[in-house]
gemmi code that builds the backbone of each chain (N, CA, C; Angstrom):
import gemmi

chains = {
    "A": [
        ("UNK", (0.438, -29.869, 19.433), (1.768, -29.691, 18.854), (1.648, -29.139, 17.440)),
        ("UNK", (2.343, -28.036, 17.205), (2.330, -27.430, 15.872), (3.096, -28.313, 14.888)),
        ("UNK", (2.479, -28.589, 13.754), (3.141, -29.368, 12.705), (2.850, -28.764, 11.350)),
        ("UNK", (3.868, -28.737, 10.513), (3.722, -28.358, 9.115), (4.233, -29.540, 8.302)),
        ("UNK", (3.345, -30.156, 7.558), (3.704, -31.340, 6.788), (3.614, -31.012, 5.303)),
        ("UNK", (4.738, -31.129, 4.632), (4.808, -30.761, 3.218), (4.624, -31.977, 2.315)),
        ("UNK", (4.224, -31.708, 1.102), (4.035, -32.764, 0.108), (5.389, -33.336, -0.317)),
        ("UNK", (5.342, -34.464, -0.992), (6.556, -35.207, -1.317), (7.370, -34.632, -2.457)),
        ("UNK", (8.539, -35.231, -2.631), (9.467, -34.776, -3.656), (8.845, -34.862, -5.049)),
        ("UNK", (9.272, -33.959, -5.912), (8.740, -33.880, -7.268), (9.887, -33.863, -8.275)),
        ("UNK", (9.676, -34.545, -9.383), (10.614, -34.483, -10.506), (9.807, -34.033, -11.717)),
        ("UNK", (10.205, -32.922, -12.291), (9.454, -32.318, -13.385), (10.387, -31.957, -14.535)),
        ("UNK", (9.766, -31.702, -15.676), (10.516, -31.242, -16.844), (10.353, -29.740, -17.004)),
        ("UNK", (11.336, -29.082, -17.595), (11.202, -27.635, -17.848), (9.923, -27.339, -18.611)),
        ("UNK", (9.256, -26.266, -18.200), (8.019, -25.861, -18.841), (6.770, -26.421, -18.177)),
        ("UNK", (6.918, -27.442, -17.361), (5.769, -28.023, -16.681), (5.326, -27.143, -15.512)),
        ("UNK", (4.093, -27.341, -15.075), (3.576, -26.612, -13.921), (3.680, -27.500, -12.688)),
        ("UNK", (3.597, -26.852, -11.518), (3.718, -27.602, -10.268), (3.067, -26.824, -9.147)),
        ("UNK", (2.447, -27.554, -8.225), (1.883, -26.956, -7.009), (2.270, -27.861, -5.858)),
        ("UNK", (3.006, -27.337, -4.887), (3.368, -28.105, -3.705), (2.597, -27.567, -2.510)),
        ("UNK", (2.457, -28.398, -1.483), (1.582, -28.024, -0.378), (2.259, -28.116, 0.977)),
        ("UNK", (1.632, -27.478, 1.941), (2.112, -27.419, 3.315), (0.883, -27.455, 4.215)),
        ("UNK", (0.625, -28.592, 4.843), (-0.571, -28.754, 5.670), (-0.242, -28.465, 7.121)),
        ("UNK", (-1.005, -27.571, 7.716), (-0.766, -27.146, 9.092), (-1.683, -27.867, 10.062)),
        ("UNK", (-1.170, -28.107, 11.251), (-1.958, -28.731, 12.310), (-1.447, -28.248, 13.662)),
        ("UNK", (-2.329, -28.289, 14.649), (-1.910, -27.972, 16.010), (-2.031, -26.522, 16.410)),
        ("UNK", (-2.577, -25.685, 15.536), (-2.792, -24.277, 15.875), (-3.892, -23.751, 14.958)),
        ("UNK", (-4.316, -22.522, 15.183), (-5.372, -21.916, 14.358), (-4.756, -21.385, 13.066)),
        ("UNK", (-4.997, -22.101, 11.988), (-4.351, -21.821, 10.700), (-4.564, -20.380, 10.241)),
        ("UNK", (-5.730, -19.830, 10.533), (-6.064, -18.498, 10.031), (-5.524, -17.372, 10.898)),
        ("UNK", (-4.818, -17.690, 11.971), (-4.332, -16.649, 12.886), (-2.863, -16.300, 12.678)),
        ("UNK", (-2.155, -17.108, 11.944), (-0.722, -16.878, 11.731), (-0.387, -16.910, 10.242)),
        ("UNK", (0.801, -16.439, 9.920), (1.269, -16.391, 8.547), (2.041, -17.666, 8.204)),
        ("UNK", (2.067, -17.987, 6.933), (2.887, -19.093, 6.430), (3.792, -18.552, 5.322)),
        ("UNK", (5.092, -18.740, 5.505), (6.041, -18.280, 4.507), (6.668, -19.440, 3.766)),
        ("UNK", (7.271, -19.115, 2.623), (7.991, -20.108, 1.827), (9.435, -19.657, 1.663)),
        ("UNK", (10.340, -20.624, 1.797), (11.776, -20.356, 1.742), (12.434, -21.340, 0.773)),
        ("UNK", (13.250, -20.827, -0.116), (13.974, -21.678, -1.071), (15.392, -21.915, -0.588)),
        ("UNK", (15.871, -23.119, -0.816), (17.275, -23.434, -0.570), (17.801, -24.229, -1.765)),
        ("UNK", (18.559, -23.566, -2.583), (19.150, -24.229, -3.738), (20.267, -25.153, -3.272)),
        ("UNK", (20.629, -26.149, -4.070), (21.640, -27.126, -3.644), (22.927, -26.468, -3.153)),
        ("UNK", (23.296, -26.751, -1.924), (24.531, -26.232, -1.356), (24.525, -24.750, -1.035)),
        ("UNK", (23.349, -24.135, -1.089), (23.256, -22.680, -0.869), (22.451, -22.339, 0.374)),
        ("UNK", (22.277, -21.035, 0.603), (21.602, -20.561, 1.797), (20.096, -20.426, 1.621)),
        ("UNK", (19.469, -19.856, 2.643), (18.020, -19.687, 2.670), (17.623, -18.386, 1.971)),
        ("UNK", (16.562, -18.462, 1.190), (16.036, -17.283, 0.484), (14.541, -17.187, 0.750)),
        ("UNK", (14.098, -16.059, 1.237), (12.676, -15.858, 1.480), (11.970, -15.574, 0.169)),
        ("UNK", (10.888, -16.332, -0.086), (10.151, -16.191, -1.339), (8.904, -15.327, -1.177)),
        ("UNK", (8.200, -15.530, -0.095), (6.962, -14.804, 0.099), (6.217, -15.378, 1.283)),
        ("UNK", (5.045, -14.769, 1.548), (4.310, -15.159, 2.738), (2.830, -14.882, 2.546)),
        ("UNK", (1.990, -15.638, 3.222), (0.549, -15.460, 3.116), (-0.075, -15.503, 4.497)),
        ("UNK", (-1.117, -14.691, 4.663), (-1.918, -14.735, 5.879), (-3.219, -15.430, 5.521)),
        ("UNK", (-3.384, -16.687, 5.900), (-4.576, -17.439, 5.485), (-5.896, -16.831, 5.959)),
        ("UNK", (-5.829, -16.010, 6.984), (-7.053, -15.406, 7.498), (-7.799, -14.582, 6.459)),
        ("UNK", (-7.027, -13.828, 5.648), (-7.665, -13.018, 4.607), (-6.957, -13.141, 3.263)),
        ("UNK", (-6.021, -14.088, 3.183), (-5.245, -14.364, 1.967), (-4.328, -13.215, 1.547)),
        ("UNK", (-4.024, -12.281, 2.442), (-3.040, -11.245, 2.112), (-1.723, -11.946, 1.814)),
        ("UNK", (-1.127, -11.591, 0.704), (0.097, -12.254, 0.255), (1.157, -11.219, -0.085)),
        ("UNK", (2.387, -11.497, 0.285), (3.495, -10.610, -0.013), (4.631, -11.442, -0.582)),
        ("UNK", (5.323, -10.885, -1.564), (6.389, -11.613, -2.241), (7.718, -10.866, -2.127)),
        ("UNK", (8.784, -11.645, -2.083), (10.110, -11.067, -2.243), (10.209, -10.492, -3.655)),
        ("UNK", (10.878, -9.358, -3.819), (11.061, -8.816, -5.165), (11.706, -9.835, -6.114)),
        ("UNK", (12.516, -10.716, -5.568), (13.214, -11.707, -6.400), (12.273, -12.780, -6.942)),
        ("UNK", (11.127, -12.954, -6.301), (10.222, -14.030, -6.700), (8.868, -13.524, -7.197)),
        ("UNK", (8.632, -12.230, -7.082), (7.382, -11.648, -7.576), (7.192, -11.987, -9.050)),
        ("UNK", (6.037, -12.545, -9.390), (5.756, -12.893, -10.773), (6.297, -14.247, -11.204)),
        ("UNK", (7.131, -14.859, -10.367), (7.722, -16.154, -10.711), (6.947, -17.315, -10.091)),
        ("UNK", (6.329, -17.074, -8.957), (5.571, -18.094, -8.247), (4.273, -17.486, -7.721)),
        ("UNK", (3.368, -18.371, -7.306), (2.112, -17.931, -6.696), (1.926, -18.664, -5.381)),
        ("UNK", (1.651, -17.901, -4.342), (1.390, -18.453, -3.017), (-0.094, -18.331, -2.733)),
        ("UNK", (-0.677, -19.403, -2.224), (-2.108, -19.396, -1.913), (-2.363, -20.247, -0.675)),
        ("UNK", (-3.594, -20.214, -0.210), (-3.956, -21.001, 0.963), (-5.418, -21.396, 0.889)),
        ("UNK", (-5.745, -22.550, 1.441), (-7.120, -23.036, 1.514), (-7.444, -23.253, 2.986)),
        ("UNK", (-8.270, -22.354, 3.526), (-8.597, -22.435, 4.950), (-9.334, -23.722, 5.301)),
        ("UNK", (-10.115, -24.231, 4.364), (-10.947, -25.405, 4.657), (-10.124, -26.652, 4.953)),
        ("UNK", (-8.893, -26.686, 4.469), (-8.027, -27.841, 4.707), (-6.712, -27.436, 5.371)),
        ("UNK", (-6.664, -26.202, 5.885), (-5.480, -25.720, 6.622), (-4.177, -25.963, 5.856)),
        ("UNK", (-4.202, -25.610, 4.599), (-3.058, -25.908, 3.737), (-2.653, -24.679, 2.922)),
        ("UNK", (-1.331, -24.441, 2.891), (-0.770, -23.391, 2.048), (-0.099, -24.037, 0.835)),
        ("UNK", (-0.027, -23.269, -0.245), (0.500, -23.801, -1.492), (1.523, -22.852, -2.102)),
        ("UNK", (2.421, -23.454, -2.865), (3.392, -22.717, -3.668), (3.327, -23.313, -5.068)),
        ("UNK", (3.108, -22.472, -6.066), (2.967, -23.030, -7.401), (3.733, -22.258, -8.459)),
        ("UNK", (4.086, -23.010, -9.496), (4.771, -22.480, -10.664), (3.926, -22.805, -11.901)),
        ("UNK", (3.851, -21.894, -12.837), (3.125, -22.166, -14.076), (4.050, -22.765, -15.133)),
        ("UNK", (5.319, -22.460, -15.028), (6.285, -22.983, -15.992), (7.647, -23.091, -15.305)),
        ("UNK", (8.058, -24.303, -15.032), (9.295, -24.522, -14.292), (10.525, -24.367, -15.172)),
        ("UNK", (11.609, -23.968, -14.532), (12.910, -23.898, -15.174), (13.874, -24.782, -14.397)),
        ("UNK", (14.971, -25.158, -15.041), (15.971, -25.965, -14.349), (16.484, -25.248, -13.103)),
        ("UNK", (16.509, -23.927, -13.155), (16.994, -23.135, -12.018), (16.046, -23.162, -10.818)),
        ("UNK", (14.865, -23.748, -10.977), (13.934, -23.896, -9.852), (14.256, -25.138, -9.025)),
        ("UNK", (15.228, -25.918, -9.438), (15.645, -27.087, -8.679), (16.164, -26.649, -7.316)),
        ("UNK", (15.507, -27.112, -6.271), (15.831, -26.667, -4.923), (14.981, -27.410, -3.908)),
        ("UNK", (15.322, -27.212, -2.638), (14.464, -27.638, -1.537), (13.619, -26.433, -1.161)),
        ("UNK", (12.343, -26.665, -0.947), (11.426, -25.590, -0.570), (10.833, -25.895, 0.796)),
        ("UNK", (10.922, -24.921, 1.685), (10.396, -25.068, 3.035), (9.236, -24.100, 3.254)),
        ("UNK", (8.229, -24.575, 3.983), (7.226, -23.651, 4.505), (7.528, -23.467, 5.990)),
        ("UNK", (7.129, -22.336, 6.529), (7.400, -22.046, 7.927), (6.353, -21.084, 8.465)),
        ("UNK", (6.008, -21.246, 9.726), (4.995, -20.391, 10.344), (5.634, -19.121, 10.908)),
        ("UNK", (4.885, -18.023, 10.805), (5.322, -16.753, 11.370), (4.144, -16.116, 12.086)),
        ("UNK", (4.363, -15.640, 13.290), (3.241, -15.093, 14.053), (2.763, -13.772, 13.482)),
        ("UNK", (3.680, -13.000, 12.866), (3.298, -11.738, 12.234), (4.318, -11.364, 11.180)),
        ("UNK", (3.863, -11.029, 9.990), (4.774, -10.617, 8.927), (4.042, -9.674, 7.992)),
        ("UNK", (3.802, -8.470, 8.466), (3.061, -7.495, 7.681), (3.945, -6.492, 6.985)),
        ("UNK", (3.408, -5.307, 6.767), (4.129, -4.295, 5.997), (5.106, -3.483, 6.836)),
        ("UNK", (5.058, -3.666, 8.148), (5.927, -2.846, 9.001), (6.988, -3.643, 9.728)),
        ("UNK", (6.856, -4.941, 9.796), (7.863, -5.777, 10.461), (7.516, -7.231, 10.224)),
        ("UNK", (8.409, -8.095, 10.658), (8.177, -9.522, 10.504), (8.831, -10.243, 11.667)),
        ("UNK", (8.129, -11.165, 12.258), (8.669, -11.924, 13.395), (9.515, -13.095, 12.900)),
        ("UNK", (9.820, -13.995, 13.808), (10.620, -15.162, 13.475), (9.742, -16.263, 12.895)),
        ("UNK", (10.372, -17.213, 12.228), (9.703, -18.408, 11.730), (9.910, -19.504, 12.768)),
        ("UNK", (8.868, -19.793, 13.527), (9.066, -20.646, 14.692), (8.875, -22.136, 14.430)),
        ("UNK", (8.128, -22.478, 13.425), (7.972, -23.883, 13.058), (8.164, -24.034, 11.559)),
        ("UNK", (8.854, -25.102, 11.176), (9.192, -25.347, 9.777), (8.675, -26.708, 9.320)),
        ("UNK", (8.307, -26.775, 8.052), (8.005, -28.059, 7.453), (9.292, -28.819, 7.179)),
        ("UNK", (9.134, -30.055, 6.748), (10.308, -30.913, 6.526), (10.984, -30.637, 5.187)),
        ("UNK", (10.334, -29.854, 4.348), (10.914, -29.521, 3.053), (10.365, -30.381, 1.928)),
        ("UNK", (10.267, -29.794, 0.745), (9.880, -30.512, -0.475), (10.986, -30.298, -1.495)),
        ("UNK", (11.585, -31.370, -1.949), (12.637, -31.279, -2.956), (12.012, -31.276, -4.340)),
        ("UNK", (12.287, -30.234, -5.086), (11.808, -30.115, -6.459), (13.010, -30.211, -7.397)),
        ("UNK", (12.936, -31.161, -8.305), (13.997, -31.344, -9.290), (13.408, -31.102, -10.673)),
        ("UNK", (14.014, -30.189, -11.413), (13.552, -29.869, -12.761), (14.669, -30.226, -13.734)),
        ("UNK", (14.379, -31.213, -14.567), (15.408, -31.680, -15.492), (14.768, -32.280, -16.723)),
        ("UNK", (15.376, -32.035, -17.857), (14.868, -32.605, -19.095), (15.348, -34.058, -19.268)),
    ],
    "B": [
        ("UNK", (23.522, -11.940, -3.633), (24.219, -11.335, -2.493), (23.206, -10.954, -1.417)),
        ("UNK", (23.393, -11.525, -0.204), (22.445, -11.288, 0.871), (22.590, -9.872, 1.412)),
        ("UNK", (21.482, -9.345, 1.942), (21.524, -8.025, 2.566), (22.091, -8.112, 3.965)),
        ("UNK", (22.143, -9.317, 4.514), (22.772, -9.550, 5.802), (24.025, -10.379, 5.538)),
        ("UNK", (25.167, -9.893, 6.015), (26.445, -10.539, 5.719), (26.938, -11.356, 6.902)),
        ("UNK", (27.185, -12.635, 6.651), (27.743, -13.526, 7.657), (29.063, -14.088, 7.143)),
        ("UNK", (29.966, -14.455, 8.047), (31.190, -15.136, 7.591), (30.808, -16.500, 7.042)),
        ("UNK", (31.422, -16.949, 5.948), (31.065, -18.246, 5.382), (31.316, -19.404, 6.341)),
        ("UNK", (32.349, -19.278, 7.159), (32.675, -20.381, 8.053), (33.347, -19.884, 9.319)),
        ("UNK", (33.145, -20.628, 10.381), (33.855, -20.444, 11.645), (34.148, -21.829, 12.178)),
        ("UNK", (35.129, -21.914, 13.068), (35.450, -23.211, 13.655), (35.960, -23.034, 15.074)),
        ("UNK", (35.880, -24.103, 15.832), (36.371, -24.088, 17.193), (36.490, -25.497, 17.725)),
        ("UNK", (37.305, -25.645, 18.742), (37.482, -26.951, 19.361), (36.388, -27.171, 20.400)),
        ("UNK", (36.106, -28.421, 20.715), (35.120, -28.695, 21.768), (35.452, -27.948, 23.056)),
        ("UNK", (34.411, -27.340, 23.637), (34.588, -26.591, 24.866), (34.871, -25.118, 24.660)),
        ("UNK", (35.284, -24.752, 23.450), (35.609, -23.354, 23.191), (34.363, -22.521, 22.937)),
        ("UNK", (34.598, -21.200, 22.798), (33.533, -20.260, 22.500), (33.745, -19.717, 21.093)),
        ("UNK", (32.662, -19.670, 20.327), (32.731, -19.078, 18.994), (31.607, -18.063, 18.854)),
        ("UNK", (31.823, -17.100, 17.977), (30.771, -16.126, 17.672), (30.582, -16.060, 16.164)),
        ("UNK", (29.344, -15.820, 15.781), (28.983, -15.660, 14.374), (28.354, -14.284, 14.223)),
        ("UNK", (28.901, -13.488, 13.348), (28.396, -12.129, 13.154), (27.386, -12.074, 12.016)),
        ("UNK", (26.553, -11.065, 12.081), (25.533, -10.827, 11.061), (25.487, -9.310, 10.871)),
        ("UNK", (25.995, -8.832, 9.762), (26.099, -7.395, 9.527), (25.073, -6.935, 8.512)),
        ("UNK", (24.293, -5.944, 8.924), (23.248, -5.429, 8.042), (23.467, -3.968, 7.708)),
        ("UNK", (22.370, -3.222, 7.657), (22.443, -1.813, 7.277), (21.327, -1.027, 7.967)),
        ("UNK", (21.239, 0.250, 7.599), (20.262, 1.127, 8.227), (18.822, 0.797, 7.832)),
        ("UNK", (18.633, -0.062, 6.848), (17.264, -0.409, 6.442), (16.807, -1.736, 7.049)),
        ("UNK", (17.668, -2.406, 7.783), (17.248, -3.650, 8.431), (17.665, -3.654, 9.904)),
        ("UNK", (18.788, -4.230, 10.246), (19.181, -4.305, 11.656), (19.315, -2.908, 12.261)),
        ("UNK", (19.887, -1.985, 11.523), (20.076, -0.622, 12.008), (18.786, 0.137, 12.210)),
        ("UNK", (17.707, -0.339, 11.597), (16.391, 0.272, 11.761), (15.651, -0.323, 12.953)),
        ("UNK", (16.394, -1.055, 13.761), (15.891, -1.627, 15.018), (14.948, -2.803, 14.825)),
        ("UNK", (15.003, -3.426, 13.662), (14.223, -4.649, 13.506), (14.938, -5.791, 14.225)),
        ("UNK", (14.146, -6.683, 14.776), (14.711, -7.808, 15.502), (15.511, -8.726, 14.579)),
        ("UNK", (16.480, -9.403, 15.188), (17.268, -10.409, 14.477), (16.955, -11.775, 15.079)),
        ("UNK", (16.775, -12.738, 14.219), (16.489, -14.110, 14.646), (17.557, -15.025, 14.051)),
        ("UNK", (17.801, -16.125, 14.728), (18.838, -17.065, 14.283), (18.261, -18.466, 14.130)),
        ("UNK", (18.752, -19.169, 13.120), (18.310, -20.533, 12.839), (19.522, -21.442, 12.740)),
        ("UNK", (19.317, -22.672, 13.185), (20.343, -23.710, 13.076), (19.838, -24.763, 12.086)),
        ("UNK", (20.677, -25.106, 11.136), (20.305, -26.149, 10.183), (21.343, -27.262, 10.245)),
        ("UNK", (20.955, -28.363, 10.871), (21.825, -29.534, 10.908), (21.835, -30.179, 9.530)),
        ("UNK", (22.888, -30.906, 9.203), (22.990, -31.510, 7.866), (21.768, -32.340, 7.505)),
        ("UNK", (21.199, -32.050, 6.346), (20.090, -32.825, 5.828), (18.757, -32.610, 6.515)),
        ("UNK", (18.649, -31.551, 7.306), (17.396, -31.300, 8.012), (16.888, -29.893, 7.726)),
        ("UNK", (15.651, -29.639, 8.145), (15.063, -28.313, 7.991), (15.667, -27.357, 9.023)),
        ("UNK", (15.678, -26.071, 8.727), (16.138, -25.104, 9.722), (15.285, -25.177, 10.985)),
        ("UNK", (15.897, -24.787, 12.088), (15.210, -24.776, 13.378), (15.468, -23.428, 14.040)),
        ("UNK", (14.435, -22.836, 14.609), (14.596, -21.557, 15.297), (15.496, -21.740, 16.508)),
        ("UNK", (16.549, -20.928, 16.578), (17.536, -21.042, 17.645), (17.481, -19.840, 18.601)),
        ("UNK", (17.161, -18.680, 18.063), (17.132, -17.452, 18.847), (16.145, -16.505, 18.193)),
        ("UNK", (15.259, -15.909, 18.987), (14.317, -14.955, 18.414), (14.380, -13.649, 19.170)),
        ("UNK", (13.965, -12.578, 18.501), (13.969, -11.274, 19.156), (15.326, -10.888, 19.693)),
        ("UNK", (16.356, -11.140, 18.931), (17.751, -10.770, 19.230), (18.430, -11.670, 20.264)),
        ("UNK", (17.748, -11.957, 21.385), (18.451, -12.659, 22.463), (17.542, -13.561, 23.290)),
        ("UNK", (16.508, -14.100, 22.659), (15.579, -14.977, 23.370), (15.664, -16.399, 22.822)),
        ("UNK", (15.822, -17.349, 23.725), (15.928, -18.746, 23.315), (14.563, -19.438, 23.405)),
        ("UNK", (14.150, -20.120, 22.341), (12.937, -20.946, 22.439), (13.162, -22.056, 23.454)),
        ("UNK", (12.081, -22.587, 23.970), (12.159, -23.695, 24.902), (12.977, -24.837, 24.297)),
        ("UNK", (13.907, -25.375, 25.088), (14.694, -26.500, 24.633), (16.058, -26.141, 24.082)),
        ("UNK", (16.287, -24.886, 23.807), (17.601, -24.463, 23.304), (18.524, -24.207, 24.503)),
        ("UNK", (19.663, -24.851, 24.528), (20.558, -24.717, 25.688), (21.032, -23.276, 25.884)),
        ("UNK", (21.331, -22.943, 27.137), (21.791, -21.577, 27.421), (23.242, -21.362, 27.006)),
        ("UNK", (23.835, -22.345, 26.358), (25.152, -22.150, 25.755), (25.061, -21.208, 24.543)),
        ("UNK", (23.844, -21.054, 24.049), (23.606, -20.181, 22.911), (23.082, -18.836, 23.411)),
        ("UNK", (23.649, -17.752, 22.900), (23.183, -16.420, 23.280), (23.275, -15.491, 22.083)),
        ("UNK", (22.438, -14.471, 22.091), (22.417, -13.527, 20.979), (22.536, -12.101, 21.472)),
        ("UNK", (23.042, -11.240, 20.599), (23.139, -9.824, 20.924), (22.998, -9.014, 19.648)),
        ("UNK", (22.714, -7.729, 19.836), (22.563, -6.828, 18.686), (23.047, -5.451, 19.087)),
        ("UNK", (23.733, -4.804, 18.165), (24.193, -3.442, 18.401), (24.355, -2.736, 17.066)),
        ("UNK", (23.733, -1.571, 16.956), (23.835, -0.815, 15.714), (23.295, -1.587, 14.536)),
        ("UNK", (24.138, -1.777, 13.529), (23.706, -2.484, 12.322), (24.178, -3.928, 12.296)),
        ("UNK", (24.585, -4.470, 13.448), (25.081, -5.843, 13.491), (24.465, -6.633, 14.634)),
        ("UNK", (24.518, -7.933, 14.488), (24.079, -8.849, 15.531), (25.093, -9.984, 15.607)),
        ("UNK", (25.069, -10.691, 16.723), (25.994, -11.807, 16.904), (25.325, -12.952, 17.621)),
        ("UNK", (25.739, -14.139, 17.264), (25.329, -15.361, 17.952), (26.589, -15.937, 18.589)),
        ("UNK", (26.528, -16.202, 19.882), (27.662, -16.789, 20.585), (27.296, -18.192, 21.055)),
        ("UNK", (28.255, -19.076, 20.923), (28.084, -20.445, 21.400), (29.252, -20.754, 22.321)),
        ("UNK", (28.948, -21.056, 23.572), (30.001, -21.412, 24.525), (29.968, -22.919, 24.768)),
        ("UNK", (31.058, -23.440, 25.304), (31.127, -24.871, 25.573), (30.804, -25.682, 24.333)),
        ("UNK", (31.480, -25.367, 23.244), (31.179, -25.958, 21.943), (31.130, -27.484, 22.019)),
        ("UNK", (30.117, -28.065, 21.366), (29.952, -29.514, 21.341), (29.898, -29.992, 19.892)),
        ("UNK", (30.209, -31.253, 19.704), (30.233, -31.826, 18.356), (28.892, -31.661, 17.651)),
        ("UNK", (27.803, -31.773, 18.416), (26.473, -31.673, 17.802), (26.098, -30.257, 17.393)),
        ("UNK", (26.948, -29.288, 17.713), (26.686, -27.911, 17.282), (27.126, -27.679, 15.834)),
        ("UNK", (27.831, -28.657, 15.272), (28.297, -28.515, 13.887), (27.090, -28.448, 12.957)),
        ("UNK", (26.913, -27.308, 12.317), (25.720, -27.039, 11.508), (25.914, -25.731, 10.752)),
        ("UNK", (24.913, -25.395, 9.957), (24.852, -24.082, 9.318), (23.956, -23.175, 10.156)),
        ("UNK", (24.367, -21.924, 10.295), (23.614, -20.958, 11.091), (23.252, -19.761, 10.225)),
        ("UNK", (21.993, -19.330, 10.326), (21.493, -18.216, 9.527), (20.862, -17.153, 10.420)),
        ("UNK", (21.151, -15.899, 10.128), (20.443, -14.814, 10.783), (19.313, -14.355, 9.861)),
        ("UNK", (18.311, -13.725, 10.438), (17.158, -13.247, 9.674), (16.658, -11.953, 10.291)),
        ("UNK", (16.254, -11.025, 9.471), (15.654, -9.787, 9.960), (14.631, -9.298, 8.938)),
        ("UNK", (14.262, -8.062, 9.062), (13.277, -7.443, 8.168), (13.925, -6.219, 7.555)),
        ("UNK", (13.657, -5.980, 6.295), (14.227, -4.821, 5.610), (13.106, -3.923, 5.123)),
        ("UNK", (13.215, -2.611, 5.400), (12.122, -1.714, 5.055), (12.314, -0.986, 3.718)),
        ("UNK", (13.292, -1.450, 2.937), (13.431, -0.861, 1.602), (12.385, -1.476, 0.681)),
        ("UNK", (12.162, -0.873, -0.448), (11.097, -1.299, -1.368), (9.795, -1.399, -0.575)),
        ("UNK", (9.099, -2.518, -0.634), (7.827, -2.638, 0.076), (7.975, -3.377, 1.398)),
        ("UNK", (9.211, -3.622, 1.785), (9.455, -4.314, 3.044), (9.436, -5.815, 2.844)),
        ("UNK", (10.457, -6.462, 3.335), (10.499, -7.908, 3.163), (11.475, -8.560, 4.122)),
        ("UNK", (11.381, -9.892, 4.186), (12.247, -10.692, 5.040), (13.605, -10.870, 4.375)),
        ("UNK", (14.646, -10.784, 5.173), (15.995, -11.025, 4.649), (16.714, -12.050, 5.517)),
        ("UNK", (17.440, -12.938, 4.874), (18.287, -13.914, 5.554), (19.742, -13.579, 5.283)),
        ("UNK", (20.593, -13.922, 6.230), (22.019, -13.881, 5.983), (22.406, -15.033, 5.083)),
        ("UNK", (23.634, -14.972, 4.563), (24.085, -16.007, 3.640), (24.403, -17.333, 4.307)),
        ("UNK", (24.457, -17.336, 5.637), (24.721, -18.576, 6.352), (26.180, -18.737, 6.729)),
        ("UNK", (26.415, -19.372, 7.862), (27.764, -19.650, 8.360), (27.874, -21.116, 8.725)),
        ("UNK", (28.872, -21.779, 8.176), (29.113, -23.178, 8.484), (30.024, -23.257, 9.704)),
        ("UNK", (29.520, -23.845, 10.784), (30.305, -24.031, 11.995), (30.902, -25.431, 11.987)),
        ("UNK", (32.216, -25.489, 12.084), (32.918, -26.757, 12.164), (33.498, -26.918, 13.559)),
        ("UNK", (33.210, -28.044, 14.177), (33.779, -28.361, 15.483), (34.989, -29.251, 15.246)),
        ("UNK", (36.153, -28.718, 15.583), (37.412, -29.394, 15.251), (37.632, -30.657, 16.068)),
    ],
}
model = gemmi.Model(1)
for chain_id, residues in chains.items():
    chain = gemmi.Chain(chain_id)
    for i, (resn, *xyz) in enumerate(residues, 1):
        res = gemmi.Residue()
        res.name, res.seqid = resn, gemmi.SeqId(i, " ")
        for name, pos in zip(("N", "CA", "C"), xyz):
            atom = gemmi.Atom()
            atom.name, atom.element = name, gemmi.Element(name[0])
            atom.pos, atom.b_iso = gemmi.Position(*pos), 0.0
            res.add_atom(atom)
        chain.add_residue(res)
    model.add_chain(chain)
structure = gemmi.Structure()
structure.add_model(model)
structure.setup_entities()
């Protein structure tokens, strides 16, 4: 059974750094892509970026390029989303989701989702 | 502002049929990229509801169906049930800039 288990909720102050995780199980981690999706309070889904753990190819939404870093560690089947300096506007729920293919010419559906990590940034 | 436009809300009585539209452009749906749909029940993570325009994952009732034509796609729900009350999102791929994933703004379905 495919599972994506995300790290727990975080409460941070503006300017602090943060790295949240998404641990995959039940499939070959290096064969599929893992994407990250933001959902701000009461708002819709926004695609942030995606990584192919097989070779660490990473692609970002223009809206999030330079704002976050997506990475993966094959040895522990885990993808990460990190910020070097948080802002209050980063307060949101963040989801990871698996995608069978998401390259430069097309992108498939996100078939499995993590439970979400709530990030709250407040002074 | 999303590149895929959905109505903010739709509603219907139990047993009725409702449709949710997803309007894109020549750089996404009109470029023949597939459209996928997700259902997000209150307080839960999104769940894949329809992939490749009109394919249901295992476990999704056949009351749900999808279609695509030109620069638009639609999700239809027949025999509306109380448990269908949720937010629905369409998703596709856009080939502008360097190419990226796009979501619709979401539609809140209310079962009256």
